[in-house]
Structures are given as structure tokens and as C-alpha cells.
N, C-alpha and C positions, 0 to 999 in steps of 0.2 A: 384521690382526685379522679380516679377512673381513667387516667391517661394510659395509652398503649405505646409500647416501643419494642425494640429488639436489642437483646444483649449482643454487643459486637466483640466484646473481649472480656476474658476472665483472667485477672492478673494476681500473682502472688509474689512474694519476695524471691522465690526460686524460679520464677518464670511464668509464662502463660499456660493456661489449662483449657481443655475442651469441655470438661465437666467438673462441677463442684458440688459438694454435699455437706450436710451437718456432720461434725462441728467445725468445719474448715473456716479459716479467716481469709477472705478474698476481696478484691476490688473489682466491681463490675463497671464496664463502660457501656453506655446506651447509645443507640443511633440518634436519639432525639434529646433535646434539652428539657429535662424534667426536674422540677424542684422537689428534692427528697430530703428528709431529715430523720432524726432518730425516732423510731416508733412507726415509721411508714413501712408498708409491706410491698414486696415484689412477688408476683405469683404468675403462674401459667394462665393464659387467657381462657383455657377450657376447664380450669380447675380453681376458679377464684373463690375465696371465702367471702363472707358477708361483712360489710361494715355497718354497725348498728349502735344505737344508744340505749335501746330498751331490750333487756334480756330477762328470760326466766332462768334462774340458776339455783343450784343447791349450795347452801353454805354450811360448813362445819365450823361452828362457833367455838373459839378457843380463848375467849376473854372472860375475866370475872365480871366485867361491866356488861350488863344486858344490852341486846340490840335495841336501838331506838329508831323509829321511823323518821323522826324529824332531825336526826343527827347527820352531820356532814362526814362522809368517808372518802377515802382515796382508794382507787382501784389501780393495782399494778398488774398489767397484763403484758406478757412477753417484755418488750423494751419500752412500752408506752405506759405513762402514768397520768391519770386524770381524776377529777372530782366525781363523786357519785353519791347517790342516796338510795336507800331501800324504800321503794314506793309502797310495797305491800308484802306482808307475810302470808303466804298461801296456806301452808300447813307445816307441821313438824313431822319427822319420820321416826317411828319407834324402831330402835336398833335391833330389838329382839324379834319383832314380827314383820318389819318392813312396811307396816301399815301407816297411813296418814292419820295424824292425831292433831287435835287443837291444843295450842299452848297459849296461855295468857302472857307469858314472858319467855323470851329466848335467852338462855344463860349458857354457861360454859358446858362444852361437850354435847350441846344440842345440834341436831342436823335438821335444817329447815329448807323448804322450797320458797323462794322469794321472787318478786319482780324488782329488778334493779335498773336504775336509770343513770347513765353516765353523761357528763357534760360534753365530752368529745367522743366521736365514734371510735369503737374498737373493732379491729378486723378479727373476727372470731369464727370458730367452728364449734359444733357440739363436741363435748368432751369425748363421747364414744367414737367420734371421727378423728380427733386429734387431741392428744394430751397437752401438747404445747399450746395450741391455739384455743383450746377449750378450758383452760384453767387460769386462775388468777388468785391474788390475795387481796384482802380488804383491810385497810389501815384506818385507824381513827385519825381524822384530820387535825384534831387539837392535841392529843397526847402522843401521836405518832406510834401508838401501839398496834401491832398486827392483831386484828380481832377475829379474822376468819379466813379459811381457805374456801375458794369457790370453784364450782364446776358448771360450765354453760350447758343448760338443758335445751334451750331453743331461743331463737331470735323472735322478738315481738314486733319489730318494725324494721324498715330498711333505712339506708343511710340518708335518704332525702327527707325523712320525716323528722320534724323538729318539735319537741315537746314544749309545752307551756312552761312558765316559771315554776318555782318551787318555794316552799316555806321551810326554813330551818329554825331550830330553837337553840338559843345559847343561855346558859345558866348565869353568866356574869357578863358585864360590859367588856371585860378583857377578852373573854372567849368570843364575844360577838365581833370585836375588832379583828381578832385573829382570823375568823371565818371571812370577814369582809376582805381582808388583805389577800387571803388565799384564793378566793373566788375571783377577785379582780385580776390576779396573776394568770388565771385561766382564760381571761378575756370576757368574763360574764359582767352583766350589769347588776350591781348589788346595792341594796339599801338596808340599813339597820333601823329598826323601829322598836319602841317600847309599847306604845298603844296607838292603834289606828282603827277606824271603822272598817267593817268587813268589805264594804264596797270599794274602799281605797286599796285594800289588800288584793281584792279580785282584779282591780284595774292594773295593778303592778304585775300580777301573775299573767294577765292577758298580754302584757307588753314584754313578757319573758324575763322579768326581773327575778333575781334570787333575793327573797325577803328573809332577813335574819331577825327573828323576834327575841327580844331580851326578856326573860322571865326571872326576875330576882327572887 
């Protein structure tokens, strides 16, 4: 939210503290009434990370199922979980030479640089700055399989930039309904279609709909 406040008390079961650090479990009292929930971050005013929805990241692919641009994934970053999609594969990385190479398909044990878009903002840092705030895992939204480990390379936009809608592909009507339910739970506007003219699809995307295409 960008709200500012002051910590007035650090409480523990054994009493109050002047200083707390990881991995301690503490309760913070703030000078102001601020709505906080799981996944929110509290940080120093002069050392705030960036909240963003579009990231460039390195993925270490660990699934037998190849990466799909039009597939819905889940990102788990620190304590926050949100829907995401891979917008573009920039290149793969040859593990022997560290050079960028082109891959027609991303399969198990491949390392690739991608552009990733999340439905809700993530409070991130580059991995080289913070391992905790710069790493995440990618999960298949339908099968619940962990498909990749990710490292944040850089932020592509700030928290106030909202992307347009997106198109996802489902192989069956059951999969389409599962995606519809999951994205609705995230607060997205979702529509499932089998066939539609391109101008209709473009209109839905402009209105920031998630369009799930069923391809039997």
C-alpha cells in the first residue's frame, strides 16, 4: 500500500525487545492503523524493495512437462502466492559455456531467461541483492506440480503499472473450468471461450479479462 508508520513495540512470549532479526517470531505494534495480511512486507523507509507484476527472471526448469507460454502457473514468493504466466522466453543458458542459446522447447533441466507476469504485485529484490526476496518457485496451476525454481534478474515495471488481460489455453473443458475458478479466486475477471473472433478477444484483453481458450 505504500503506507508509512513507526514500530512502537516488539513483543515476544518472553517479553518485549528493542531489536528483532530473522528467524525470530515476534509481534509488531505500529503507531498507525494499517491493514496488513499474510504476504505483506514491512521494510525500512530508506531501504524499500520494489513491488512489481512484471519481472525478468531465470528459471531452472525441473518438470518433464515443457514450459508453455499460454499456461497458467502459480508463483510462491516468500509468504505470498499468486497466479502468473510466462509472457516470453528470452533465451536459454548453456550450462557448459554460460552463453545464451535459442531453444524451440524448454524441458527438464533447462535454464532459461524469461519475462514473467504476476496477477498480484510481489515485493522483490534482485537475487544477487537478496536470496530470500529474489527467489521463488513456479507451480503448475492445474496439476499442482512444482515445475521451476526462479531467480529475479530485474523488475520490468513498477507497482502502479497494470498490464492488459491475457490469454490462457486449456486442453479440456474441465481444465478450463479449473482455471476459471482459480483466477476468480484471485479477483480477476475471467471468461471461457471455445471460438471467438479476434476482435472480440482483443476487446476482452483491453478490458483486462483473463481469456481461457478451450482447444479440444
